[in-house]
C-alpha positions in Angstrom: 9.6 -12.3 -59.1 11.0 -14.0 -55.8 13.5 -10.8 -55.6 10.6 -8.4 -55.6 8.8 -10.2 -53.2 11.4 -10.4 -50.6 12.2 -6.8 -51.4 8.8 -5.9 -50.6 8.4 -8.0 -47.9 11.7 -6.6 -46.1 10.1 -3.2 -46.6 7.0 -4.3 -44.9 8.7 -5.7 -41.9 11.1 -2.9 -41.8 8.5 -0.6 -41.8 6.6 -2.4 -39.0 9.9 -2.8 -36.6 10.3 1.1 -37.2 6.8 1.8 -36.4 7.2 -0.4 -33.4 10.4 1.2 -32.0 9.1 5.2 -32.6 6.2 4.2 -30.6 8.1 2.6 -28.0 10.5 5.4 -27.5 7.9 8.3 -28.5 5.9 6.8 -25.1 8.1 4.2 -23.7 10.2 7.1 -21.7 7.0 7.8 -20.2 6.2 4.3 -19.3 9.8 3.8 -17.9 9.8 6.8 -16.0 8.4 6.8 -12.3 5.5 9.3 -11.8 6.5 12.2 -9.1 3.3 11.6 -7.2 4.1 7.9 -7.1 7.7 8.5 -5.7 6.2 11.0 -2.8 3.4 8.6 -2.0 6.2 5.5 -1.6 8.7 8.0 0.5 5.5 8.7 2.5 4.4 5.1 3.2 8.3 4.6 3.9 8.5 7.4 6.8 4.6 6.3 8.0 6.2 2.5 8.6 9.5 3.8 10.1 7.1 5.9 12.8 4.6 3.3 13.4 7.5 1.2 13.9 9.3 3.6 16.3 6.2 4.5 18.4 5.3 0.7 18.8 9.1 0.2 20.0 8.7 3.1 22.6 5.2 2.2 23.7 6.7 -1.7 24.2 9.8 0.0 26.3 7.4 2.2 28.3 5.1 -0.7 29.2 8.6 -2.5 30.1 9.6 -0.1 32.2 6.7 0.0 34.4 6.3 -1.6 37.9 4.1 -4.9 38.6 0.9 -2.9 40.1 1.4 -0.2 37.0 1.4 -3.2 34.7 -1.8 -4.8 36.4 -3.6 -1.6 36.5 -2.7 -0.9 32.5 -3.8 -4.8 31.9 -7.0 -3.7 33.5 -7.9 -0.2 32.3 -7.1 -1.9 28.9 -10.3 -4.6 29.1 -12.5 -2.3 30.7 -11.9 -0.2 27.7 -12.1 -3.3 25.3 -15.6 -4.2 27.0 -16.9 -0.8 26.7 -16.0 0.0 23.4 -17.3 -3.1 22.0 -20.3 -2.4 19.8 -23.3 -3.3 21.0 -25.7 -5.6 19.8 -29.2 -5.7 20.0 -31.4 -8.9 20.5 -33.8 -10.0 17.9 -36.9 -9.8 20.1 -35.8 -7.3 22.5 -37.0 -3.7 22.4 -33.3 -2.3 23.3 -32.2 -0.2 20.2 -27.9 0.2 19.7 -26.5 3.6 20.4 
């Protein structure tokens, strides 16, 4: 009786292992492979990051090459633009509306 009990357990265990292995090999390759869309998005993100880095580098180089007067004018223009482009807030009891 012991021999048949162990034999049935061995058959059951081998069946479970075979089923698990078959499941992973059948669909596992798909899980392990990277999707082409995912790879393309990753490459695009890397290219965008590289472009942004180069752009920032060129802007900084441009600013560095400017004279003191030009730098001061650029600073003033940026401050004015920030002030004008700031979202307008309306007062609680004022009759003015946001545009």
